[in-house]
Biopython code that builds the backbone (N, CA, C, O; Angstrom):
import numpy as np
from Bio.PDB.StructureBuilder import StructureBuilder

atoms = [
    (1, "UNK", "N", (93.939, 133.134, 92.097)),
    (1, "UNK", "CA", (95.253, 132.614, 92.264)),
    (1, "UNK", "C", (95.592, 131.590, 91.126)),
    (1, "UNK", "O", (94.842, 130.645, 90.880)),
    (2, "UNK", "N", (96.721, 131.815, 90.466)),
    (2, "UNK", "CA", (97.020, 130.905, 89.345)),
    (2, "UNK", "C", (97.410, 129.511, 89.847)),
    (2, "UNK", "O", (97.870, 129.334, 90.975)),
    (3, "UNK", "N", (97.222, 128.606, 89.032)),
    (3, "UNK", "CA", (97.706, 127.108, 89.352)),
    (3, "UNK", "C", (99.183, 127.013, 89.080)),
    (3, "UNK", "O", (99.782, 127.948, 88.549)),
    (4, "UNK", "N", (99.793, 125.868, 89.447)),
    (4, "UNK", "CA", (101.115, 125.650, 89.183)),
    (4, "UNK", "C", (101.350, 125.581, 87.622)),
    (4, "UNK", "O", (102.340, 126.102, 87.107)),
    (5, "UNK", "N", (100.431, 124.942, 86.932)),
    (5, "UNK", "CA", (100.545, 124.947, 85.443)),
    (5, "UNK", "C", (100.503, 126.233, 84.824)),
    (5, "UNK", "O", (101.177, 126.456, 83.818)),
    (6, "UNK", "N", (99.691, 127.187, 85.395)),
    (6, "UNK", "CA", (99.547, 128.540, 84.821)),
    (6, "UNK", "C", (100.856, 129.287, 85.115)),
    (6, "UNK", "O", (101.290, 130.058, 84.259)),
    (7, "UNK", "N", (101.495, 129.113, 86.241)),
    (7, "UNK", "CA", (102.719, 129.797, 86.523)),
    (7, "UNK", "C", (103.788, 129.260, 85.633)),
    (7, "UNK", "O", (104.557, 130.042, 85.074)),
    (8, "UNK", "N", (103.882, 127.962, 85.466)),
    (8, "UNK", "CA", (104.873, 127.396, 84.517)),
    (8, "UNK", "C", (104.695, 127.882, 83.131)),
    (8, "UNK", "O", (105.687, 128.127, 82.443)),
    (9, "UNK", "N", (103.496, 128.036, 82.678)),
    (9, "UNK", "CA", (103.175, 128.546, 81.331)),
    (9, "UNK", "C", (103.630, 129.927, 81.205)),
    (9, "UNK", "O", (104.190, 130.276, 80.165)),
    (10, "UNK", "N", (103.424, 130.823, 82.257)),
    (10, "UNK", "CA", (103.843, 132.161, 82.292)),
    (10, "UNK", "C", (105.421, 132.240, 82.181)),
    (10, "UNK", "O", (105.966, 133.082, 81.467)),
    (11, "UNK", "N", (106.080, 131.364, 82.890)),
    (11, "UNK", "CA", (107.512, 131.323, 82.888)),
    (11, "UNK", "C", (108.133, 130.888, 81.557)),
    (11, "UNK", "O", (109.291, 131.188, 81.265)),
    (12, "UNK", "N", (107.315, 130.157, 80.741)),
    (12, "UNK", "CA", (107.831, 129.743, 79.381)),
    (12, "UNK", "C", (108.150, 130.974, 78.548)),
    (12, "UNK", "O", (108.882, 130.896, 77.562)),
    (13, "UNK", "N", (107.578, 132.142, 78.966)),
    (13, "UNK", "CA", (107.844, 133.371, 78.145)),
    (13, "UNK", "C", (109.296, 133.880, 78.383)),
    (13, "UNK", "O", (109.760, 134.773, 77.674)),
    (14, "UNK", "N", (109.963, 133.340, 79.322)),
    (14, "UNK", "CA", (111.293, 133.827, 79.733)),
    (14, "UNK", "C", (112.381, 132.997, 79.046)),
    (14, "UNK", "O", (112.539, 131.801, 79.288)),
    (15, "UNK", "N", (113.102, 133.675, 78.199)),
    (15, "UNK", "CA", (114.153, 133.007, 77.295)),
    (15, "UNK", "C", (115.504, 133.149, 77.972)),
    (15, "UNK", "O", (115.890, 134.273, 78.296)),
    (16, "UNK", "N", (116.214, 132.119, 78.195)),
    (16, "UNK", "CA", (117.587, 132.225, 78.629)),
    (16, "UNK", "C", (118.441, 132.749, 77.449)),
    (16, "UNK", "O", (118.612, 132.022, 76.471)),
    (17, "UNK", "N", (118.927, 133.862, 77.503)),
    (17, "UNK", "CA", (119.575, 134.478, 76.314)),
    (17, "UNK", "C", (120.794, 133.728, 75.772)),
    (17, "UNK", "O", (121.096, 133.798, 74.581)),
    (18, "UNK", "N", (121.478, 133.023, 76.645)),
    (18, "UNK", "CA", (122.644, 132.262, 76.310)),
    (18, "UNK", "C", (122.243, 130.935, 75.607)),
    (18, "UNK", "O", (122.951, 130.427, 74.738)),
    (19, "UNK", "N", (121.147, 130.439, 76.003)),
    (19, "UNK", "CA", (120.681, 129.098, 75.366)),
    (19, "UNK", "C", (119.661, 129.300, 74.346)),
    (19, "UNK", "O", (119.471, 128.405, 73.522)),
    (20, "UNK", "N", (118.966, 130.405, 74.309)),
    (20, "UNK", "CA", (117.890, 130.589, 73.222)),
    (20, "UNK", "C", (116.719, 129.661, 73.447)),
    (20, "UNK", "O", (116.073, 129.223, 72.495)),
    (21, "UNK", "N", (116.440, 129.358, 74.719)),
    (21, "UNK", "CA", (115.380, 128.454, 74.999)),
    (21, "UNK", "C", (114.770, 128.917, 76.309)),
    (21, "UNK", "O", (115.472, 129.474, 77.154)),
    (22, "UNK", "N", (113.408, 128.687, 76.503)),
    (22, "UNK", "CA", (112.766, 129.095, 77.722)),
    (22, "UNK", "C", (113.299, 128.348, 78.938)),
    (22, "UNK", "O", (113.811, 127.231, 78.860)),
    (23, "UNK", "N", (113.147, 129.027, 80.050)),
    (23, "UNK", "CA", (113.695, 128.466, 81.300)),
    (23, "UNK", "C", (112.991, 127.238, 81.878)),
    (23, "UNK", "O", (113.575, 126.476, 82.649)),
    (24, "UNK", "N", (111.702, 127.060, 81.483)),
    (24, "UNK", "CA", (110.958, 125.864, 81.923)),
    (24, "UNK", "C", (111.505, 124.670, 81.178)),
    (24, "UNK", "O", (111.911, 123.689, 81.801)),
    (25, "UNK", "N", (111.527, 124.728, 79.825)),
    (25, "UNK", "CA", (112.025, 123.618, 79.050)),
    (25, "UNK", "C", (113.456, 123.285, 79.310)),
    (25, "UNK", "O", (113.827, 122.115, 79.213)),
    (26, "UNK", "N", (114.311, 124.271, 79.644)),
    (26, "UNK", "CA", (115.677, 124.075, 79.926)),
    (26, "UNK", "C", (115.884, 123.308, 81.342)),
    (26, "UNK", "O", (116.961, 122.819, 81.681)),
    (27, "UNK", "N", (114.804, 123.277, 82.049)),
    (27, "UNK", "CA", (114.840, 122.568, 83.325)),
    (27, "UNK", "C", (115.402, 123.385, 84.494)),
    (27, "UNK", "O", (115.934, 122.881, 85.483)),
    (28, "UNK", "N", (115.231, 124.684, 84.284)),
    (28, "UNK", "CA", (115.822, 125.567, 85.289)),
    (28, "UNK", "C", (114.829, 125.807, 86.495)),
    (28, "UNK", "O", (115.240, 126.232, 87.575)),
    (29, "UNK", "N", (113.579, 125.532, 86.270)),
    (29, "UNK", "CA", (112.559, 125.663, 87.323)),
    (29, "UNK", "C", (112.427, 124.314, 88.064)),
    (29, "UNK", "O", (111.951, 123.324, 87.508)),
    (30, "UNK", "N", (112.864, 124.313, 89.328)),
    (30, "UNK", "CA", (112.754, 123.067, 90.051)),
    (30, "UNK", "C", (111.431, 122.843, 90.778)),
    (30, "UNK", "O", (110.922, 121.723, 90.840)),
    (31, "UNK", "N", (110.849, 123.997, 91.362)),
    (31, "UNK", "CA", (109.617, 123.799, 92.055)),
    (31, "UNK", "C", (108.766, 125.029, 91.933)),
    (31, "UNK", "O", (109.289, 126.143, 91.936)),
    (32, "UNK", "N", (107.442, 124.857, 91.824)),
    (32, "UNK", "CA", (106.558, 125.882, 91.816)),
    (32, "UNK", "C", (105.378, 125.510, 92.906)),
    (32, "UNK", "O", (104.733, 124.464, 92.833)),
    (33, "UNK", "N", (105.206, 126.388, 93.803)),
    (33, "UNK", "CA", (104.115, 126.276, 94.819)),
    (33, "UNK", "C", (103.263, 127.354, 94.642)),
    (33, "UNK", "O", (103.713, 128.466, 94.918)),
    (34, "UNK", "N", (102.019, 127.245, 94.199)),
    (34, "UNK", "CA", (100.999, 128.251, 94.096)),
    (34, "UNK", "C", (100.003, 128.029, 95.095)),
    (34, "UNK", "O", (99.293, 127.024, 95.052)),
    (35, "UNK", "N", (99.893, 128.919, 96.021)),
    (35, "UNK", "CA", (98.933, 128.780, 97.127)),
    (35, "UNK", "C", (98.175, 130.081, 97.269)),
    (35, "UNK", "O", (98.627, 131.075, 96.701)),
    (36, "UNK", "N", (97.084, 130.159, 97.964)),
    (36, "UNK", "CA", (96.425, 131.470, 98.173)),
    (36, "UNK", "C", (97.360, 132.531, 98.711)),
    (36, "UNK", "O", (97.979, 132.377, 99.765)),
    (37, "UNK", "N", (97.440, 133.569, 97.983)),
    (37, "UNK", "CA", (98.247, 134.753, 98.369)),
    (37, "UNK", "C", (99.795, 134.633, 98.295)),
    (37, "UNK", "O", (100.528, 135.527, 98.718)),
    (38, "UNK", "N", (100.241, 133.517, 97.751)),
    (38, "UNK", "CA", (101.666, 133.298, 97.687)),
    (38, "UNK", "C", (102.061, 132.341, 96.653)),
    (38, "UNK", "O", (101.481, 131.261, 96.546)),
    (39, "UNK", "N", (103.135, 132.730, 95.798)),
    (39, "UNK", "CA", (103.660, 131.857, 94.818)),
    (39, "UNK", "C", (105.174, 131.746, 95.122)),
    (39, "UNK", "O", (105.881, 132.754, 95.104)),
    (40, "UNK", "N", (105.679, 130.491, 95.407)),
    (40, "UNK", "CA", (107.052, 130.264, 95.685)),
    (40, "UNK", "C", (107.674, 129.472, 94.540)),
    (40, "UNK", "O", (107.045, 128.542, 94.035)),
    (41, "UNK", "N", (108.818, 129.792, 94.139)),
    (41, "UNK", "CA", (109.506, 129.169, 92.943)),
    (41, "UNK", "C", (111.014, 128.896, 93.417)),
    (41, "UNK", "O", (111.684, 129.779, 93.952)),
    (42, "UNK", "N", (111.470, 127.658, 93.187)),
    (42, "UNK", "CA", (112.845, 127.308, 93.321)),
    (42, "UNK", "C", (113.365, 127.199, 91.921)),
    (42, "UNK", "O", (112.782, 126.452, 91.135)),
    (43, "UNK", "N", (114.445, 127.903, 91.537)),
    (43, "UNK", "CA", (115.035, 127.738, 90.268)),
    (43, "UNK", "C", (116.560, 127.691, 90.340)),
    (43, "UNK", "O", (117.145, 128.050, 91.362)),
    (44, "UNK", "N", (117.160, 127.281, 89.336)),
    (44, "UNK", "CA", (118.658, 127.282, 89.186)),
    (44, "UNK", "C", (119.138, 127.893, 87.924)),
    (44, "UNK", "O", (118.352, 128.393, 87.120)),
    (45, "UNK", "N", (120.386, 127.859, 87.747)),
    (45, "UNK", "CA", (121.038, 128.196, 86.506)),
    (45, "UNK", "C", (121.893, 127.091, 85.995)),
    (45, "UNK", "O", (122.254, 126.182, 86.742)),
    (46, "UNK", "N", (122.224, 127.148, 84.741)),
    (46, "UNK", "CA", (123.021, 125.998, 84.198)),
    (46, "UNK", "C", (124.413, 125.947, 84.907)),
    (46, "UNK", "O", (125.015, 124.876, 84.979)),
    (47, "UNK", "N", (124.908, 127.055, 85.410)),
    (47, "UNK", "CA", (126.109, 127.109, 86.111)),
    (47, "UNK", "C", (126.113, 128.281, 87.175)),
    (47, "UNK", "O", (125.556, 129.346, 86.911)),
    (48, "UNK", "N", (126.758, 128.064, 88.394)),
    (48, "UNK", "CA", (126.632, 129.169, 89.340)),
    (48, "UNK", "C", (127.335, 130.471, 88.767)),
    (48, "UNK", "O", (127.072, 131.536, 89.326)),
    (49, "UNK", "N", (128.150, 130.463, 87.764)),
    (49, "UNK", "CA", (128.739, 131.535, 87.251)),
    (49, "UNK", "C", (127.931, 132.219, 86.111)),
    (49, "UNK", "O", (128.460, 133.084, 85.413)),
    (50, "UNK", "N", (126.743, 131.852, 85.944)),
    (50, "UNK", "CA", (125.809, 132.372, 84.947)),
    (50, "UNK", "C", (125.699, 133.885, 85.047)),
    (50, "UNK", "O", (125.207, 134.352, 86.074)),
    (51, "UNK", "N", (126.103, 134.678, 84.097)),
    (51, "UNK", "CA", (126.064, 136.124, 84.240)),
    (51, "UNK", "C", (124.648, 136.760, 84.105)),
    (51, "UNK", "O", (124.473, 137.951, 84.364)),
    (52, "UNK", "N", (123.674, 135.969, 83.706)),
    (52, "UNK", "CA", (122.316, 136.419, 83.483)),
    (52, "UNK", "C", (121.415, 135.987, 84.676)),
    (52, "UNK", "O", (120.217, 136.268, 84.652)),
    (53, "UNK", "N", (121.937, 135.348, 85.665)),
    (53, "UNK", "CA", (121.078, 134.856, 86.779)),
    (53, "UNK", "C", (120.236, 135.950, 87.390)),
    (53, "UNK", "O", (119.019, 135.782, 87.472)),
    (54, "UNK", "N", (120.805, 137.063, 87.825)),
    (54, "UNK", "CA", (119.979, 138.024, 88.506)),
    (54, "UNK", "C", (118.896, 138.588, 87.592)),
    (54, "UNK", "O", (117.788, 138.858, 88.058)),
    (55, "UNK", "N", (119.193, 138.778, 86.265)),
    (55, "UNK", "CA", (118.164, 139.159, 85.340)),
    (55, "UNK", "C", (117.074, 138.154, 85.242)),
    (55, "UNK", "O", (115.904, 138.537, 85.278)),
    (56, "UNK", "N", (117.358, 136.954, 85.126)),
    (56, "UNK", "CA", (116.301, 135.896, 84.975)),
    (56, "UNK", "C", (115.488, 135.844, 86.176)),
    (56, "UNK", "O", (114.270, 135.711, 86.056)),
    (57, "UNK", "N", (116.062, 135.938, 87.390)),
    (57, "UNK", "CA", (115.253, 135.999, 88.659)),
    (57, "UNK", "C", (114.290, 137.161, 88.602)),
    (57, "UNK", "O", (113.119, 136.980, 88.939)),
    (58, "UNK", "N", (114.708, 138.324, 88.202)),
    (58, "UNK", "CA", (113.848, 139.489, 88.074)),
    (58, "UNK", "C", (112.698, 139.170, 87.035)),
    (58, "UNK", "O", (111.519, 139.413, 87.293)),
    (59, "UNK", "N", (113.098, 138.638, 85.906)),
    (59, "UNK", "CA", (112.023, 138.274, 84.894)),
    (59, "UNK", "C", (111.013, 137.250, 85.479)),
    (59, "UNK", "O", (109.819, 137.333, 85.190)),
    (60, "UNK", "N", (111.450, 136.371, 86.227)),
    (60, "UNK", "CA", (110.588, 135.275, 86.935)),
    (60, "UNK", "C", (109.509, 136.075, 87.785)),
    (60, "UNK", "O", (108.304, 135.878, 87.625)),
    (61, "UNK", "N", (109.995, 136.953, 88.659)),
    (61, "UNK", "CA", (109.100, 137.735, 89.522)),
    (61, "UNK", "C", (108.103, 138.527, 88.642)),
    (61, "UNK", "O", (106.908, 138.551, 88.934)),
    (62, "UNK", "N", (108.586, 139.157, 87.592)),
    (62, "UNK", "CA", (107.729, 139.982, 86.767)),
    (62, "UNK", "C", (106.708, 139.186, 86.073)),
    (62, "UNK", "O", (105.569, 139.636, 85.945)),
    (63, "UNK", "N", (107.062, 137.950, 85.582)),
    (63, "UNK", "CA", (106.158, 137.032, 84.939)),
    (63, "UNK", "C", (105.070, 136.480, 85.871)),
    (63, "UNK", "O", (103.930, 136.248, 85.470)),
    (64, "UNK", "N", (105.453, 136.292, 87.063)),
    (64, "UNK", "CA", (104.403, 135.798, 88.002)),
    (64, "UNK", "C", (103.470, 136.985, 88.464)),
    (64, "UNK", "O", (102.253, 136.859, 88.599)),
    (65, "UNK", "N", (104.145, 138.109, 88.682)),
    (65, "UNK", "CA", (103.408, 139.272, 89.127)),
    (65, "UNK", "C", (102.315, 139.619, 87.992)),
    (65, "UNK", "O", (101.256, 140.139, 88.343)),
    (66, "UNK", "N", (102.537, 139.368, 86.787)),
    (66, "UNK", "CA", (101.677, 139.659, 85.703)),
    (66, "UNK", "C", (100.360, 138.791, 85.893)),
    (66, "UNK", "O", (99.279, 139.261, 85.538)),
    (67, "UNK", "N", (100.450, 137.550, 86.442)),
    (67, "UNK", "CA", (99.319, 136.788, 86.549)),
    (67, "UNK", "C", (98.765, 136.580, 87.988)),
    (67, "UNK", "O", (97.727, 135.959, 88.218)),
    (68, "UNK", "N", (99.556, 137.159, 88.942)),
    (68, "UNK", "CA", (99.147, 137.038, 90.320)),
    (68, "UNK", "C", (99.607, 138.291, 91.039)),
    (68, "UNK", "O", (100.457, 138.232, 91.928)),
    (69, "UNK", "N", (99.031, 139.448, 90.644)),
    (69, "UNK", "CA", (99.447, 140.763, 91.104)),
    (69, "UNK", "C", (99.389, 140.982, 92.540)),
    (69, "UNK", "O", (100.164, 141.763, 93.092)),
    (70, "UNK", "N", (98.421, 140.264, 93.224)),
    (70, "UNK", "CA", (98.189, 140.565, 94.694)),
    (70, "UNK", "C", (99.042, 139.462, 95.616)),
    (70, "UNK", "O", (99.087, 139.532, 96.844)),
    (71, "UNK", "N", (99.641, 138.539, 94.905)),
    (71, "UNK", "CA", (100.386, 137.529, 95.661)),
    (71, "UNK", "C", (101.744, 137.990, 96.076)),
    (71, "UNK", "O", (102.385, 138.834, 95.450)),
    (72, "UNK", "N", (102.170, 137.366, 97.215)),
    (72, "UNK", "CA", (103.586, 137.520, 97.680)),
    (72, "UNK", "C", (104.368, 136.544, 96.707)),
    (72, "UNK", "O", (103.957, 135.400, 96.514)),
    (73, "UNK", "N", (105.443, 137.010, 96.136)),
    (73, "UNK", "CA", (106.186, 136.198, 95.201)),
    (73, "UNK", "C", (107.638, 135.931, 95.775)),
    (73, "UNK", "O", (108.404, 136.864, 96.016)),
    (74, "UNK", "N", (107.950, 134.698, 95.965)),
    (74, "UNK", "CA", (109.255, 134.328, 96.483)),
    (74, "UNK", "C", (109.999, 133.480, 95.530)),
    (74, "UNK", "O", (109.560, 132.373, 95.217)),
    (75, "UNK", "N", (111.125, 133.956, 95.044)),
    (75, "UNK", "CA", (111.948, 133.261, 94.100)),
    (75, "UNK", "C", (113.289, 133.002, 94.771)),
    (75, "UNK", "O", (113.969, 133.921, 95.229)),
    (76, "UNK", "N", (113.654, 131.696, 94.814)),
    (76, "UNK", "CA", (114.890, 131.229, 95.515)),
    (76, "UNK", "C", (115.709, 130.585, 94.428)),
    (76, "UNK", "O", (115.244, 129.687, 93.726)),
    (77, "UNK", "N", (116.940, 131.052, 94.293)),
    (77, "UNK", "CA", (117.889, 130.508, 93.401)),
    (77, "UNK", "C", (118.690, 129.478, 94.191)),
    (77, "UNK", "O", (119.335, 129.812, 95.185)),
    (78, "UNK", "N", (118.646, 128.281, 93.765)),
    (78, "UNK", "CA", (119.280, 127.037, 94.451)),
    (78, "UNK", "C", (120.332, 126.405, 93.488)),
    (78, "UNK", "O", (120.323, 126.594, 92.272)),
    (79, "UNK", "N", (121.191, 125.675, 94.119)),
    (79, "UNK", "CA", (122.304, 124.971, 93.409)),
    (79, "UNK", "C", (122.298, 123.546, 93.585)),
    (79, "UNK", "O", (123.113, 122.877, 92.950)),
    (80, "UNK", "N", (121.431, 122.962, 94.414)),
    (80, "UNK", "CA", (121.280, 121.644, 94.683)),
    (80, "UNK", "C", (119.884, 121.129, 94.362)),
    (80, "UNK", "O", (118.960, 121.661, 94.976)),
    (81, "UNK", "N", (119.620, 120.234, 93.546)),
    (81, "UNK", "CA", (120.696, 119.408, 92.855)),
    (81, "UNK", "C", (121.233, 120.303, 91.765)),
    (81, "UNK", "O", (120.542, 121.220, 91.322)),
    (82, "UNK", "N", (122.467, 120.052, 91.317)),
    (82, "UNK", "CA", (123.078, 120.773, 90.228)),
    (82, "UNK", "C", (122.325, 120.552, 88.926)),
    (82, "UNK", "O", (121.868, 119.450, 88.623)),
    (83, "UNK", "N", (122.211, 121.631, 88.171)),
    (83, "UNK", "CA", (121.577, 121.395, 86.874)),
    (83, "UNK", "C", (122.429, 120.448, 85.913)),
    (83, "UNK", "O", (123.658, 120.400, 85.949)),
    (84, "UNK", "N", (121.690, 119.756, 85.115)),
    (84, "UNK", "CA", (122.321, 118.842, 84.151)),
    (84, "UNK", "C", (121.390, 118.738, 82.933)),
    (84, "UNK", "O", (120.197, 118.990, 83.105)),
    (85, "UNK", "N", (121.823, 118.399, 81.756)),
    (85, "UNK", "CA", (121.079, 118.374, 80.575)),
    (85, "UNK", "C", (119.852, 117.430, 80.658)),
    (85, "UNK", "O", (118.847, 117.645, 79.980)),
    (86, "UNK", "N", (119.961, 116.377, 81.510)),
    (86, "UNK", "CA", (118.855, 115.464, 81.632)),
    (86, "UNK", "C", (117.597, 116.139, 82.244)),
    (86, "UNK", "O", (116.515, 115.553, 82.202)),
    (87, "UNK", "N", (117.717, 117.274, 82.770)),
    (87, "UNK", "CA", (116.539, 118.050, 83.300)),
    (87, "UNK", "C", (115.736, 118.765, 82.197)),
    (87, "UNK", "O", (114.627, 119.252, 82.415)),
    (88, "UNK", "N", (116.351, 118.803, 81.005)),
    (88, "UNK", "CA", (115.605, 119.467, 79.914)),
    (88, "UNK", "C", (114.382, 118.690, 79.412)),
    (88, "UNK", "O", (114.403, 117.461, 79.481)),
    (89, "UNK", "N", (113.374, 119.298, 78.936)),
    (89, "UNK", "CA", (112.281, 118.685, 78.345)),
    (89, "UNK", "C", (112.621, 118.075, 76.996)),
    (89, "UNK", "O", (113.663, 118.397, 76.424)),
    (90, "UNK", "N", (111.766, 117.202, 76.472)),
    (90, "UNK", "CA", (112.075, 116.556, 75.248)),
    (90, "UNK", "C", (112.125, 117.567, 74.160)),
    (90, "UNK", "O", (112.869, 117.373, 73.199)),
    (91, "UNK", "N", (111.395, 118.621, 74.240)),
    (91, "UNK", "CA", (111.283, 119.693, 73.272)),
    (91, "UNK", "C", (112.710, 120.382, 73.258)),
    (91, "UNK", "O", (113.273, 120.587, 72.183)),
    (92, "UNK", "N", (113.239, 120.708, 74.368)),
    (92, "UNK", "CA", (114.539, 121.354, 74.465)),
    (92, "UNK", "C", (115.634, 120.419, 73.952)),
    (92, "UNK", "O", (116.539, 120.871, 73.251)),
    (93, "UNK", "N", (115.577, 119.157, 74.276)),
    (93, "UNK", "CA", (116.602, 118.168, 73.791)),
    (93, "UNK", "C", (116.558, 118.146, 72.270)),
    (93, "UNK", "O", (117.614, 118.134, 71.637)),
    (94, "UNK", "N", (115.396, 118.141, 71.670)),
    (94, "UNK", "CA", (115.339, 118.145, 70.235)),
    (94, "UNK", "C", (115.841, 119.475, 69.630)),
    (94, "UNK", "O", (116.445, 119.503, 68.558)),
    (95, "UNK", "N", (115.579, 120.521, 70.324)),
    (95, "UNK", "CA", (116.029, 121.840, 69.845)),
    (95, "UNK", "C", (117.530, 121.839, 69.796)),
    (95, "UNK", "O", (118.087, 122.446, 68.882)),
    (96, "UNK", "N", (118.211, 121.220, 70.686)),
    (96, "UNK", "CA", (119.645, 121.228, 70.748)),
    (96, "UNK", "C", (120.286, 119.963, 70.039)),
    (96, "UNK", "O", (121.496, 119.744, 70.090)),
    (97, "UNK", "N", (119.425, 119.185, 69.406)),
    (97, "UNK", "CA", (119.821, 118.074, 68.600)),
    (97, "UNK", "C", (120.258, 116.782, 69.428)),
    (97, "UNK", "O", (121.091, 115.993, 68.982)),
    (98, "UNK", "N", (119.661, 116.630, 70.613)),
    (98, "UNK", "CA", (120.032, 115.517, 71.464)),
    (98, "UNK", "C", (118.990, 114.399, 71.405)),
    (98, "UNK", "O", (119.147, 113.374, 72.069)),
]
sb = StructureBuilder()
sb.init_structure("model")
sb.init_model(0)
sb.init_chain("A")
sb.init_seg("    ")
for serial, (resi, resn, name, xyz) in enumerate(atoms, 1):
    if name == "N":
        sb.init_residue(resn, " ", resi, " ")
    sb.init_atom(name, np.array(xyz, "f"), 0.0, 1.0, " ", f" {name:<3s}", serial, name[0])
structure = sb.get_structure()
């Protein structure tokens, strides 16, 4: 079973096509629980109207499945707390010139 850090690293391969940055550094991943037989993820989008939301959720499932093929994978899209730029990593802030 992968660790939380391994799951987050796998999720870094997923690029938000509108922002051109991975979803972890954008601050879209709120919670990762990696436990025996199950990986649960809470994530959000920059806005509820994000047109790529369903695609990103599918990519999250696929990325986790690639490192935990036998695990139950639960991905929940949440809107609280609302996403804001302060959730981005320092790397993302530099990327966007902040």
